[in-house]
N, CA, C and O atoms as a Maestro MAE file, in Angstrom:
{
 s_m_m2io_version
 :::
 2.0.0
}

f_m_ct {
 s_m_title
 :::
 protein
 m_atom[336] {
  # First column is atom index #
  i_m_mmod_type
  r_m_x_coord
  r_m_y_coord
  r_m_z_coord
  i_m_residue_number
  s_m_chain_name
  s_m_pdb_residue_name
  s_m_pdb_atom_name
  i_m_atomic_number
  :::
  1 25 111.573 119.653 108.090 1 A "UNK " " N  " 7
  2 3 111.371 118.249 108.426 1 A "UNK " " CA " 6
  3 2 112.733 117.549 108.412 1 A "UNK " " C  " 6
  4 15 113.513 117.681 107.468 1 A "UNK " " O  " 8
  5 25 112.991 116.809 109.479 2 A "UNK " " N  " 7
  6 3 114.200 116.010 109.556 2 A "UNK " " CA " 6
  7 2 114.141 114.929 108.480 2 A "UNK " " C  " 6
  8 15 113.115 114.266 108.330 2 A "UNK " " O  " 8
  9 25 115.213 114.743 107.740 3 A "UNK " " N  " 7
  10 3 115.209 113.762 106.657 3 A "UNK " " CA " 6
  11 2 115.740 112.415 107.092 3 A "UNK " " C  " 6
  12 15 115.722 111.464 106.310 3 A "UNK " " O  " 8
  13 25 116.208 112.310 108.312 4 A "UNK " " N  " 7
  14 3 116.812 111.083 108.790 4 A "UNK " " CA " 6
  15 2 115.959 110.475 109.905 4 A "UNK " " C  " 6
  16 15 115.403 111.194 110.736 4 A "UNK " " O  " 8
  17 25 115.864 109.166 109.913 5 A "UNK " " N  " 7
  18 3 115.233 108.456 111.021 5 A "UNK " " CA " 6
  19 2 116.234 108.435 112.166 5 A "UNK " " C  " 6
  20 15 117.424 108.196 111.961 5 A "UNK " " O  " 8
  21 25 115.742 108.685 113.367 6 A "UNK " " N  " 7
  22 3 116.587 108.626 114.562 6 A "UNK " " CA " 6
  23 2 116.007 107.575 115.488 6 A "UNK " " C  " 6
  24 15 114.827 107.622 115.838 6 A "UNK " " O  " 8
  25 25 116.852 106.619 115.887 7 A "UNK " " N  " 7
  26 3 116.417 105.596 116.832 7 A "UNK " " CA " 6
  27 2 117.231 105.715 118.106 7 A "UNK " " C  " 6
  28 15 118.462 105.693 118.085 7 A "UNK " " O  " 8
  29 25 116.518 105.843 119.214 8 A "UNK " " N  " 7
  30 3 117.134 105.848 120.537 8 A "UNK " " CA " 6
  31 2 116.993 104.446 121.098 8 A "UNK " " C  " 6
  32 15 115.893 103.894 121.133 8 A "UNK " " O  " 8
  33 25 118.103 103.866 121.539 9 A "UNK " " N  " 7
  34 3 118.034 102.500 122.027 9 A "UNK " " CA " 6
  35 2 119.270 102.093 122.795 9 A "UNK " " C  " 6
  36 15 120.070 102.929 123.216 9 A "UNK " " O  " 8
  37 25 119.412 100.773 122.970 10 A "UNK " " N  " 7
  38 3 120.544 100.202 123.695 10 A "UNK " " CA " 6
  39 2 120.878 98.842 123.094 10 A "UNK " " C  " 6
  40 15 120.009 98.155 122.558 10 A "UNK " " O  " 8
  41 25 122.137 98.470 123.191 11 A "UNK " " N  " 7
  42 3 122.585 97.208 122.603 11 A "UNK " " CA " 6
  43 2 121.936 95.996 123.261 11 A "UNK " " C  " 6
  44 15 121.753 94.974 122.600 11 A "UNK " " O  " 8
  45 25 121.588 96.076 124.524 12 A "UNK " " N  " 7
  46 3 121.009 94.943 125.253 12 A "UNK " " CA " 6
  47 2 119.509 94.776 124.998 12 A "UNK " " C  " 6
  48 15 118.908 93.805 125.459 12 A "UNK " " O  " 8
  49 25 118.915 95.695 124.285 13 A "UNK " " N  " 7
  50 3 117.459 95.751 124.096 13 A "UNK " " CA " 6
  51 2 117.024 94.893 122.907 13 A "UNK " " C  " 6
  52 15 117.405 95.165 121.768 13 A "UNK " " O  " 8
  53 25 116.230 93.862 123.173 14 A "UNK " " N  " 7
  54 3 115.737 92.984 122.113 14 A "UNK " " CA " 6
  55 2 114.869 93.702 121.101 14 A "UNK " " C  " 6
  56 15 114.975 93.442 119.903 14 A "UNK " " O  " 8
  57 25 114.009 94.604 121.562 15 A "UNK " " N  " 7
  58 3 113.161 95.360 120.631 15 A "UNK " " CA " 6
  59 2 114.006 96.256 119.730 15 A "UNK " " C  " 6
  60 15 113.664 96.479 118.568 15 A "UNK " " O  " 8
  61 25 115.116 96.769 120.273 16 A "UNK " " N  " 7
  62 3 116.025 97.590 119.466 16 A "UNK " " CA " 6
  63 2 116.690 96.739 118.399 16 A "UNK " " C  " 6
  64 15 116.854 97.179 117.261 16 A "UNK " " O  " 8
  65 25 117.072 95.524 118.759 17 A "UNK " " N  " 7
  66 3 117.698 94.617 117.798 17 A "UNK " " CA " 6
  67 2 116.728 94.294 116.662 17 A "UNK " " C  " 6
  68 15 117.129 94.213 115.501 17 A "UNK " " O  " 8
  69 25 115.455 94.109 116.999 18 A "UNK " " N  " 7
  70 3 114.450 93.845 115.962 18 A "UNK " " CA " 6
  71 2 114.330 95.042 115.019 18 A "UNK " " C  " 6
  72 15 114.302 94.866 113.801 18 A "UNK " " O  " 8
  73 25 114.259 96.249 115.567 19 A "UNK " " N  " 7
  74 3 114.141 97.443 114.726 19 A "UNK " " CA " 6
  75 2 115.379 97.594 113.840 19 A "UNK " " C  " 6
  76 15 115.257 97.924 112.660 19 A "UNK " " O  " 8
  77 25 116.560 97.358 114.396 20 A "UNK " " N  " 7
  78 3 117.785 97.438 113.606 20 A "UNK " " CA " 6
  79 2 117.754 96.414 112.467 20 A "UNK " " C  " 6
  80 15 118.204 96.704 111.359 20 A "UNK " " O  " 8
  81 25 117.229 95.230 112.739 21 A "UNK " " N  " 7
  82 3 117.135 94.189 111.707 21 A "UNK " " CA " 6
  83 2 116.186 94.611 110.586 21 A "UNK " " C  " 6
  84 15 116.457 94.346 109.415 21 A "UNK " " O  " 8
  85 25 115.077 95.264 110.932 22 A "UNK " " N  " 7
  86 3 114.140 95.762 109.915 22 A "UNK " " CA " 6
  87 2 114.836 96.798 109.042 22 A "UNK " " C  " 6
  88 15 114.741 96.746 107.815 22 A "UNK " " O  " 8
  89 25 115.530 97.732 109.667 23 A "UNK " " N  " 7
  90 3 116.235 98.754 108.890 23 A "UNK " " CA " 6
  91 2 117.273 98.109 107.975 23 A "UNK " " C  " 6
  92 15 117.428 98.517 106.824 23 A "UNK " " O  " 8
  93 25 117.979 97.109 108.480 24 A "UNK " " N  " 7
  94 3 118.989 96.417 107.665 24 A "UNK " " CA " 6
  95 2 118.335 95.655 106.511 24 A "UNK " " C  " 6
  96 15 118.830 95.671 105.385 24 A "UNK " " O  " 8
  97 25 117.218 94.988 106.806 25 A "UNK " " N  " 7
  98 3 116.512 94.206 105.781 25 A "UNK " " CA " 6
  99 2 116.146 95.054 104.569 25 A "UNK " " C  " 6
  100 15 116.227 94.591 103.431 25 A "UNK " " O  " 8
  101 25 115.743 96.297 104.818 26 A "UNK " " N  " 7
  102 3 115.277 97.163 103.742 26 A "UNK " " CA " 6
  103 2 116.301 98.233 103.341 26 A "UNK " " C  " 6
  104 15 115.998 99.110 102.532 26 A "UNK " " O  " 8
  105 25 117.502 98.160 103.903 27 A "UNK " " N  " 7
  106 3 118.546 99.113 103.537 27 A "UNK " " CA " 6
  107 2 118.232 100.537 103.944 27 A "UNK " " C  " 6
  108 15 118.574 101.481 103.232 27 A "UNK " " O  " 8
  109 25 117.582 100.696 105.088 28 A "UNK " " N  " 7
  110 3 117.181 102.020 105.575 28 A "UNK " " CA " 6
  111 2 118.303 102.615 106.413 28 A "UNK " " C  " 6
  112 15 118.767 101.994 107.369 28 A "UNK " " O  " 8
  113 25 118.734 103.808 106.058 29 A "UNK " " N  " 7
  114 3 119.720 104.526 106.866 29 A "UNK " " CA " 6
  115 2 119.016 105.215 108.024 29 A "UNK " " C  " 6
  116 15 117.902 105.720 107.886 29 A "UNK " " O  " 8
  117 25 119.684 105.225 109.160 30 A "UNK " " N  " 7
  118 3 119.124 105.872 110.344 30 A "UNK " " CA " 6
  119 2 120.263 106.244 111.279 30 A "UNK " " C  " 6
  120 15 121.348 105.664 111.226 30 A "UNK " " O  " 8
  121 25 119.998 107.210 112.127 31 A "UNK " " N  " 7
  122 3 120.937 107.565 113.191 31 A "UNK " " CA " 6
  123 2 120.563 106.744 114.411 31 A "UNK " " C  " 6
  124 15 119.388 106.649 114.763 31 A "UNK " " O  " 8
  125 25 121.554 106.155 115.053 32 A "UNK " " N  " 7
  126 3 121.321 105.321 116.229 32 A "UNK " " CA " 6
  127 2 121.985 105.990 117.417 32 A "UNK " " C  " 6
  128 15 123.203 106.163 117.449 32 A "UNK " " O  " 8
  129 25 121.178 106.360 118.381 33 A "UNK " " N  " 7
  130 3 121.690 107.026 119.568 33 A "UNK " " CA " 6
  131 2 121.472 106.104 120.761 33 A "UNK " " C  " 6
  132 15 120.339 105.779 121.116 33 A "UNK " " O  " 8
  133 25 122.569 105.694 121.367 34 A "UNK " " N  " 7
  134 3 122.513 104.800 122.518 34 A "UNK " " CA " 6
  135 2 122.188 105.621 123.760 34 A "UNK " " C  " 6
  136 15 122.828 106.637 124.033 34 A "UNK " " O  " 8
  137 25 121.197 105.172 124.500 35 A "UNK " " N  " 7
  138 3 120.752 105.911 125.682 35 A "UNK " " CA " 6
  139 2 121.542 105.557 126.939 35 A "UNK " " C  " 6
  140 15 121.574 106.339 127.889 35 A "UNK " " O  " 8
  141 25 122.184 104.379 126.953 36 A "UNK " " N  " 7
  142 3 122.984 103.999 128.126 36 A "UNK " " CA " 6
  143 2 124.086 105.019 128.364 36 A "UNK " " C  " 6
  144 15 124.819 105.385 127.445 36 A "UNK " " O  " 8
  145 25 124.195 105.473 129.605 37 A "UNK " " N  " 7
  146 3 125.224 106.449 129.994 37 A "UNK " " CA " 6
  147 2 125.171 107.717 129.155 37 A "UNK " " C  " 6
  148 15 126.190 108.371 128.934 37 A "UNK " " O  " 8
  149 25 123.968 108.060 128.688 38 A "UNK " " N  " 7
  150 3 123.772 109.258 127.879 38 A "UNK " " CA " 6
  151 2 122.570 110.015 128.444 38 A "UNK " " C  " 6
  152 15 121.450 109.861 127.957 38 A "UNK " " O  " 8
  153 25 122.808 110.836 129.477 39 A "UNK " " N  " 7
  154 3 121.698 111.514 130.149 39 A "UNK " " CA " 6
  155 2 120.841 112.377 129.228 39 A "UNK " " C  " 6
  156 15 119.626 112.454 129.410 39 A "UNK " " O  " 8
  157 25 121.455 113.021 128.251 40 A "UNK " " N  " 7
  158 3 120.686 113.881 127.351 40 A "UNK " " CA " 6
  159 2 119.732 113.054 126.497 40 A "UNK " " C  " 6
  160 15 118.576 113.432 126.308 40 A "UNK " " O  " 8
  161 25 120.214 111.926 125.983 41 A "UNK " " N  " 7
  162 3 119.349 111.063 125.175 41 A "UNK " " CA " 6
  163 2 118.245 110.455 126.029 41 A "UNK " " C  " 6
  164 15 117.093 110.381 125.601 41 A "UNK " " O  " 8
  165 25 118.594 110.019 127.235 42 A "UNK " " N  " 7
  166 3 117.592 109.448 128.139 42 A "UNK " " CA " 6
  167 2 116.530 110.479 128.479 42 A "UNK " " C  " 6
  168 15 115.342 110.158 128.512 42 A "UNK " " O  " 8
  169 25 116.940 111.700 128.728 43 A "UNK " " N  " 7
  170 3 115.989 112.771 129.034 43 A "UNK " " CA " 6
  171 2 115.045 113.022 127.859 43 A "UNK " " C  " 6
  172 15 113.847 113.218 128.060 43 A "UNK " " O  " 8
  173 25 115.570 113.016 126.644 44 A "UNK " " N  " 7
  174 3 114.726 113.222 125.468 44 A "UNK " " CA " 6
  175 2 113.732 112.075 125.313 44 A "UNK " " C  " 6
  176 15 112.555 112.309 125.038 44 A "UNK " " O  " 8
  177 25 114.197 110.838 125.486 45 A "UNK " " N  " 7
  178 3 113.302 109.681 125.406 45 A "UNK " " CA " 6
  179 2 112.193 109.807 126.441 45 A "UNK " " C  " 6
  180 15 111.030 109.539 126.139 45 A "UNK " " O  " 8
  181 25 112.538 110.206 127.646 46 A "UNK " " N  " 7
  182 3 111.522 110.372 128.696 46 A "UNK " " CA " 6
  183 2 110.529 111.470 128.324 46 A "UNK " " C  " 6
  184 15 109.332 111.337 128.578 46 A "UNK " " O  " 8
  185 25 111.017 112.542 127.729 47 A "UNK " " N  " 7
  186 3 110.134 113.633 127.309 47 A "UNK " " CA " 6
  187 2 109.158 113.150 126.232 47 A "UNK " " C  " 6
  188 15 107.976 113.492 126.259 47 A "UNK " " O  " 8
  189 25 109.663 112.357 125.290 48 A "UNK " " N  " 7
  190 3 108.819 111.856 124.209 48 A "UNK " " CA " 6
  191 2 107.833 110.795 124.665 48 A "UNK " " C  " 6
  192 15 106.819 110.562 124.007 48 A "UNK " " O  " 8
  193 25 108.129 110.139 125.810 49 A "UNK " " N  " 7
  194 3 107.322 109.019 126.285 49 A "UNK " " CA " 6
  195 2 106.661 109.275 127.639 49 A "UNK " " C  " 6
  196 15 106.486 108.353 128.435 49 A "UNK " " O  " 8
  197 25 106.301 110.508 127.890 50 A "UNK " " N  " 7
  198 3 105.579 110.851 129.121 50 A "UNK " " CA " 6
  199 2 106.263 110.326 130.373 50 A "UNK " " C  " 6
  200 15 105.611 109.783 131.264 50 A "UNK " " O  " 8
  201 25 107.588 110.491 130.437 51 A "UNK " " N  " 7
  202 3 108.345 110.117 131.620 51 A "UNK " " CA " 6
  203 2 108.890 108.699 131.601 51 A "UNK " " C  " 6
  204 15 109.618 108.314 132.515 51 A "UNK " " O  " 8
  205 25 108.560 107.919 130.592 52 A "UNK " " N  " 7
  206 3 109.045 106.541 130.504 52 A "UNK " " CA " 6
  207 2 110.323 106.470 129.675 52 A "UNK " " C  " 6
  208 15 110.531 107.272 128.765 52 A "UNK " " O  " 8
  209 25 111.174 105.505 130.000 53 A "UNK " " N  " 7
  210 3 112.424 105.328 129.266 53 A "UNK " " CA " 6
  211 2 112.308 104.185 128.259 53 A "UNK " " C  " 6
  212 15 113.262 103.433 128.060 53 A "UNK " " O  " 8
  213 25 111.169 104.055 127.640 54 A "UNK " " N  " 7
  214 3 110.899 102.967 126.698 54 A "UNK " " CA " 6
  215 2 111.754 103.099 125.443 54 A "UNK " " C  " 6
  216 15 111.838 104.163 124.829 54 A "UNK " " O  " 8
  217 25 112.387 101.984 125.082 55 A "UNK " " N  " 7
  218 3 113.196 101.943 123.868 55 A "UNK " " CA " 6
  219 2 112.892 100.664 123.108 55 A "UNK " " C  " 6
  220 15 112.530 99.660 123.722 55 A "UNK " " O  " 8
  221 25 113.027 100.675 121.804 56 A "UNK " " N  " 7
  222 3 113.472 101.820 121.033 56 A "UNK " " CA " 6
  223 2 112.377 102.875 120.906 56 A "UNK " " C  " 6
  224 15 111.187 102.572 120.821 56 A "UNK " " O  " 8
  225 25 112.820 104.095 120.897 57 A "UNK " " N  " 7
  226 3 111.969 105.219 120.518 57 A "UNK " " CA " 6
  227 2 112.505 105.683 119.179 57 A "UNK " " C  " 6
  228 15 113.667 106.073 119.064 57 A "UNK " " O  " 8
  229 25 111.655 105.640 118.175 58 A "UNK " " N  " 7
  230 3 112.067 105.959 116.813 58 A "UNK " " CA " 6
  231 2 111.338 107.213 116.350 58 A "UNK " " C  " 6
  232 15 110.109 107.283 116.384 58 A "UNK " " O  " 8
  233 25 112.115 108.202 115.916 59 A "UNK " " N  " 7
  234 3 111.570 109.460 115.411 59 A "UNK " " CA " 6
  235 2 111.760 109.460 113.899 59 A "UNK " " C  " 6
  236 15 112.870 109.277 113.400 59 A "UNK " " O  " 8
  237 25 110.661 109.666 113.178 60 A "UNK " " N  " 7
  238 3 110.659 109.592 111.721 60 A "UNK " " CA " 6
  239 2 110.742 110.980 111.088 60 A "UNK " " C  " 6
  240 15 110.522 111.984 111.767 60 A "UNK " " O  " 8
  241 25 111.057 111.045 109.798 61 A "UNK " " N  " 7
  242 3 111.176 112.342 109.119 61 A "UNK " " CA " 6
  243 2 109.928 113.215 109.202 61 A "UNK " " C  " 6
  244 15 110.022 114.439 109.108 61 A "UNK " " O  " 8
  245 25 108.753 112.594 109.379 62 A "UNK " " N  " 7
  246 3 107.521 113.385 109.503 62 A "UNK " " CA " 6
  247 2 107.249 113.791 110.949 62 A "UNK " " C  " 6
  248 15 106.164 114.276 111.270 62 A "UNK " " O  " 8
  249 25 108.246 113.590 111.823 63 A "UNK " " N  " 7
  250 3 108.184 113.911 113.260 63 A "UNK " " CA " 6
  251 2 107.243 113.013 114.046 63 A "UNK " " C  " 6
  252 15 106.961 113.294 115.211 63 A "UNK " " O  " 8
  253 25 106.752 111.942 113.437 64 A "UNK " " N  " 7
  254 3 105.974 110.968 114.200 64 A "UNK " " CA " 6
  255 2 106.953 110.073 114.958 64 A "UNK " " C  " 6
  256 15 108.148 110.031 114.666 64 A "UNK " " O  " 8
  257 25 106.403 109.361 115.942 65 A "UNK " " N  " 7
  258 3 107.229 108.542 116.828 65 A "UNK " " CA " 6
  259 2 106.596 107.167 116.968 65 A "UNK " " C  " 6
  260 15 105.376 107.030 117.059 65 A "UNK " " O  " 8
  261 25 107.452 106.154 116.984 66 A "UNK " " N  " 7
  262 3 107.014 104.818 117.367 66 A "UNK " " CA " 6
  263 2 107.874 104.371 118.543 66 A "UNK " " C  " 6
  264 15 109.076 104.630 118.597 66 A "UNK " " O  " 8
  265 25 107.224 103.696 119.477 67 A "UNK " " N  " 7
  266 3 107.908 103.183 120.654 67 A "UNK " " CA " 6
  267 2 107.696 101.679 120.698 67 A "UNK " " C  " 6
  268 15 106.565 101.193 120.686 67 A "UNK " " O  " 8
  269 25 108.804 100.953 120.749 68 A "UNK " " N  " 7
  270 3 108.763 99.493 120.790 68 A "UNK " " CA " 6
  271 2 107.850 98.911 119.706 68 A "UNK " " C  " 6
  272 15 106.993 98.080 120.005 68 A "UNK " " O  " 8
  273 25 108.026 99.339 118.454 69 A "UNK " " N  " 7
  274 3 107.123 98.842 117.402 69 A "UNK " " CA " 6
  275 2 107.391 97.372 117.074 69 A "UNK " " C  " 6
  276 15 108.518 96.888 117.175 69 A "UNK " " O  " 8
  277 25 106.337 96.692 116.687 70 A "UNK " " N  " 7
  278 3 106.472 95.334 116.175 70 A "UNK " " CA " 6
  279 2 107.059 95.419 114.763 70 A "UNK " " C  " 6
  280 15 107.172 96.505 114.194 70 A "UNK " " O  " 8
  281 25 107.423 94.279 114.216 71 A "UNK " " N  " 7
  282 3 107.918 94.221 112.842 71 A "UNK " " CA " 6
  283 2 106.888 94.832 111.897 71 A "UNK " " C  " 6
  284 15 107.225 95.674 111.064 71 A "UNK " " O  " 8
  285 25 105.632 94.407 112.027 72 A "UNK " " N  " 7
  286 3 104.583 94.904 111.132 72 A "UNK " " CA " 6
  287 2 104.343 96.396 111.306 72 A "UNK " " C  " 6
  288 15 104.166 97.112 110.320 72 A "UNK " " O  " 8
  289 25 104.335 96.873 112.543 73 A "UNK " " N  " 7
  290 3 104.124 98.308 112.779 73 A "UNK " " CA " 6
  291 2 105.236 99.131 112.134 73 A "UNK " " C  " 6
  292 15 104.979 100.159 111.508 73 A "UNK " " O  " 8
  293 25 106.468 98.668 112.295 74 A "UNK " " N  " 7
  294 3 107.592 99.417 111.744 74 A "UNK " " CA " 6
  295 2 107.596 99.361 110.221 74 A "UNK " " C  " 6
  296 15 107.811 100.385 109.572 74 A "UNK " " O  " 8
  297 25 107.365 98.196 109.642 75 A "UNK " " N  " 7
  298 3 107.348 98.121 108.172 75 A "UNK " " CA " 6
  299 2 106.182 98.906 107.588 75 A "UNK " " C  " 6
  300 15 106.321 99.522 106.531 75 A "UNK " " O  " 8
  301 25 105.030 98.892 108.263 76 A "UNK " " N  " 7
  302 3 103.898 99.696 107.787 76 A "UNK " " CA " 6
  303 2 104.248 101.180 107.788 76 A "UNK " " C  " 6
  304 15 103.891 101.907 106.861 76 A "UNK " " O  " 8
  305 25 104.946 101.626 108.826 77 A "UNK " " N  " 7
  306 3 105.345 103.034 108.903 77 A "UNK " " CA " 6
  307 2 106.322 103.366 107.782 77 A "UNK " " C  " 6
  308 15 106.194 104.406 107.135 77 A "UNK " " O  " 8
  309 25 107.293 102.495 107.549 78 A "UNK " " N  " 7
  310 3 108.257 102.742 106.474 78 A "UNK " " CA " 6
  311 2 107.566 102.782 105.111 78 A "UNK " " C  " 6
  312 15 107.931 103.577 104.245 78 A "UNK " " O  " 8
  313 25 106.567 101.919 104.928 79 A "UNK " " N  " 7
  314 3 105.788 101.947 103.683 79 A "UNK " " CA " 6
  315 2 105.026 103.258 103.552 79 A "UNK " " C  " 6
  316 15 104.975 103.846 102.471 79 A "UNK " " O  " 8
  317 25 104.431 103.718 104.657 80 A "UNK " " N  " 7
  318 3 103.652 104.959 104.602 80 A "UNK " " CA " 6
  319 2 104.517 106.160 104.267 80 A "UNK " " C  " 6
  320 15 104.035 107.150 103.716 80 A "UNK " " O  " 8
  321 25 105.792 106.070 104.602 81 A "UNK " " N  " 7
  322 3 106.740 107.136 104.278 81 A "UNK " " CA " 6
  323 2 107.388 106.926 102.913 81 A "UNK " " C  " 6
  324 15 108.242 107.705 102.489 81 A "UNK " " O  " 8
  325 25 106.966 105.858 102.232 82 A "UNK " " N  " 7
  326 3 107.468 105.484 100.911 82 A "UNK " " CA " 6
  327 2 108.980 105.246 100.938 82 A "UNK " " C  " 6
  328 15 109.701 105.597 100.004 82 A "UNK " " O  " 8
  329 25 109.436 104.639 102.039 83 A "UNK " " N  " 7
  330 3 110.841 104.288 102.173 83 A "UNK " " CA " 6
  331 2 111.110 102.850 101.759 83 A "UNK " " C  " 6
  332 15 112.255 102.466 101.519 83 A "UNK " " O  " 8
  333 25 110.040 102.055 101.676 84 A "UNK " " N  " 7
  334 3 110.153 100.681 101.173 84 A "UNK " " CA " 6
  335 2 108.976 100.397 100.253 84 A "UNK " " C  " 6
  336 15 108.865 99.296 99.714 84 A "UNK " " O  " 8
  :::
 }
 m_bond[335] {
  # First column is bond index #
  i_m_from
  i_m_to
  i_m_order
  :::
  1 1 2 1
  2 2 3 1
  3 3 4 2
  4 3 5 1
  5 5 6 1
  6 6 7 1
  7 7 8 2
  8 7 9 1
  9 9 10 1
  10 10 11 1
  11 11 12 2
  12 11 13 1
  13 13 14 1
  14 14 15 1
  15 15 16 2
  16 15 17 1
  17 17 18 1
  18 18 19 1
  19 19 20 2
  20 19 21 1
  21 21 22 1
  22 22 23 1
  23 23 24 2
  24 23 25 1
  25 25 26 1
  26 26 27 1
  27 27 28 2
  28 27 29 1
  29 29 30 1
  30 30 31 1
  31 31 32 2
  32 31 33 1
  33 33 34 1
  34 34 35 1
  35 35 36 2
  36 35 37 1
  37 37 38 1
  38 38 39 1
  39 39 40 2
  40 39 41 1
  41 41 42 1
  42 42 43 1
  43 43 44 2
  44 43 45 1
  45 45 46 1
  46 46 47 1
  47 47 48 2
  48 47 49 1
  49 49 50 1
  50 50 51 1
  51 51 52 2
  52 51 53 1
  53 53 54 1
  54 54 55 1
  55 55 56 2
  56 55 57 1
  57 57 58 1
  58 58 59 1
  59 59 60 2
  60 59 61 1
  61 61 62 1
  62 62 63 1
  63 63 64 2
  64 63 65 1
  65 65 66 1
  66 66 67 1
  67 67 68 2
  68 67 69 1
  69 69 70 1
  70 70 71 1
  71 71 72 2
  72 71 73 1
  73 73 74 1
  74 74 75 1
  75 75 76 2
  76 75 77 1
  77 77 78 1
  78 78 79 1
  79 79 80 2
  80 79 81 1
  81 81 82 1
  82 82 83 1
  83 83 84 2
  84 83 85 1
  85 85 86 1
  86 86 87 1
  87 87 88 2
  88 87 89 1
  89 89 90 1
  90 90 91 1
  91 91 92 2
  92 91 93 1
  93 93 94 1
  94 94 95 1
  95 95 96 2
  96 95 97 1
  97 97 98 1
  98 98 99 1
  99 99 100 2
  100 99 101 1
  101 101 102 1
  102 102 103 1
  103 103 104 2
  104 103 105 1
  105 105 106 1
  106 106 107 1
  107 107 108 2
  108 107 109 1
  109 109 110 1
  110 110 111 1
  111 111 112 2
  112 111 113 1
  113 113 114 1
  114 114 115 1
  115 115 116 2
  116 115 117 1
  117 117 118 1
  118 118 119 1
  119 119 120 2
  120 119 121 1
  121 121 122 1
  122 122 123 1
  123 123 124 2
  124 123 125 1
  125 125 126 1
  126 126 127 1
  127 127 128 2
  128 127 129 1
  129 129 130 1
  130 130 131 1
  131 131 132 2
  132 131 133 1
  133 133 134 1
  134 134 135 1
  135 135 136 2
  136 135 137 1
  137 137 138 1
  138 138 139 1
  139 139 140 2
  140 139 141 1
  141 141 142 1
  142 142 143 1
  143 143 144 2
  144 143 145 1
  145 145 146 1
  146 146 147 1
  147 147 148 2
  148 147 149 1
  149 149 150 1
  150 150 151 1
  151 151 152 2
  152 151 153 1
  153 153 154 1
  154 154 155 1
  155 155 156 2
  156 155 157 1
  157 157 158 1
  158 158 159 1
  159 159 160 2
  160 159 161 1
  161 161 162 1
  162 162 163 1
  163 163 164 2
  164 163 165 1
  165 165 166 1
  166 166 167 1
  167 167 168 2
  168 167 169 1
  169 169 170 1
  170 170 171 1
  171 171 172 2
  172 171 173 1
  173 173 174 1
  174 174 175 1
  175 175 176 2
  176 175 177 1
  177 177 178 1
  178 178 179 1
  179 179 180 2
  180 179 181 1
  181 181 182 1
  182 182 183 1
  183 183 184 2
  184 183 185 1
  185 185 186 1
  186 186 187 1
  187 187 188 2
  188 187 189 1
  189 189 190 1
  190 190 191 1
  191 191 192 2
  192 191 193 1
  193 193 194 1
  194 194 195 1
  195 195 196 2
  196 195 197 1
  197 197 198 1
  198 198 199 1
  199 199 200 2
  200 199 201 1
  201 201 202 1
  202 202 203 1
  203 203 204 2
  204 203 205 1
  205 205 206 1
  206 206 207 1
  207 207 208 2
  208 207 209 1
  209 209 210 1
  210 210 211 1
  211 211 212 2
  212 211 213 1
  213 213 214 1
  214 214 215 1
  215 215 216 2
  216 215 217 1
  217 217 218 1
  218 218 219 1
  219 219 220 2
  220 219 221 1
  221 221 222 1
  222 222 223 1
  223 223 224 2
  224 223 225 1
  225 225 226 1
  226 226 227 1
  227 227 228 2
  228 227 229 1
  229 229 230 1
  230 230 231 1
  231 231 232 2
  232 231 233 1
  233 233 234 1
  234 234 235 1
  235 235 236 2
  236 235 237 1
  237 237 238 1
  238 238 239 1
  239 239 240 2
  240 239 241 1
  241 241 242 1
  242 242 243 1
  243 243 244 2
  244 243 245 1
  245 245 246 1
  246 246 247 1
  247 247 248 2
  248 247 249 1
  249 249 250 1
  250 250 251 1
  251 251 252 2
  252 251 253 1
  253 253 254 1
  254 254 255 1
  255 255 256 2
  256 255 257 1
  257 257 258 1
  258 258 259 1
  259 259 260 2
  260 259 261 1
  261 261 262 1
  262 262 263 1
  263 263 264 2
  264 263 265 1
  265 265 266 1
  266 266 267 1
  267 267 268 2
  268 267 269 1
  269 269 270 1
  270 270 271 1
  271 271 272 2
  272 271 273 1
  273 273 274 1
  274 274 275 1
  275 275 276 2
  276 275 277 1
  277 277 278 1
  278 278 279 1
  279 279 280 2
  280 279 281 1
  281 281 282 1
  282 282 283 1
  283 283 284 2
  284 283 285 1
  285 285 286 1
  286 286 287 1
  287 287 288 2
  288 287 289 1
  289 289 290 1
  290 290 291 1
  291 291 292 2
  292 291 293 1
  293 293 294 1
  294 294 295 1
  295 295 296 2
  296 295 297 1
  297 297 298 1
  298 298 299 1
  299 299 300 2
  300 299 301 1
  301 301 302 1
  302 302 303 1
  303 303 304 2
  304 303 305 1
  305 305 306 1
  306 306 307 1
  307 307 308 2
  308 307 309 1
  309 309 310 1
  310 310 311 1
  311 311 312 2
  312 311 313 1
  313 313 314 1
  314 314 315 1
  315 315 316 2
  316 315 317 1
  317 317 318 1
  318 318 319 1
  319 319 320 2
  320 319 321 1
  321 321 322 1
  322 322 323 1
  323 323 324 2
  324 323 325 1
  325 325 326 1
  326 326 327 1
  327 327 328 2
  328 327 329 1
  329 329 330 1
  330 330 331 1
  331 331 332 2
  332 331 333 1
  333 333 334 1
  334 334 335 1
  335 335 336 2
  :::
 }
}
């Protein structure tokens, strides 16, 4: 099991900024992979999202995925993983 949260996103993405703010609020470490001009990351995001380039795509240590989560969805997931 991967022990690190991985977020695929872009600096211009409002939903990505919200997810980054949640991680900052709770002191959560994560890897941030920018998909702009990154064909490999974009391809992986598309694979995880049935051909869509939806961001943020967040991969959790339990291998579950959230796409464009709301504040509540993301905090609930972090709670379920006992990270907050």
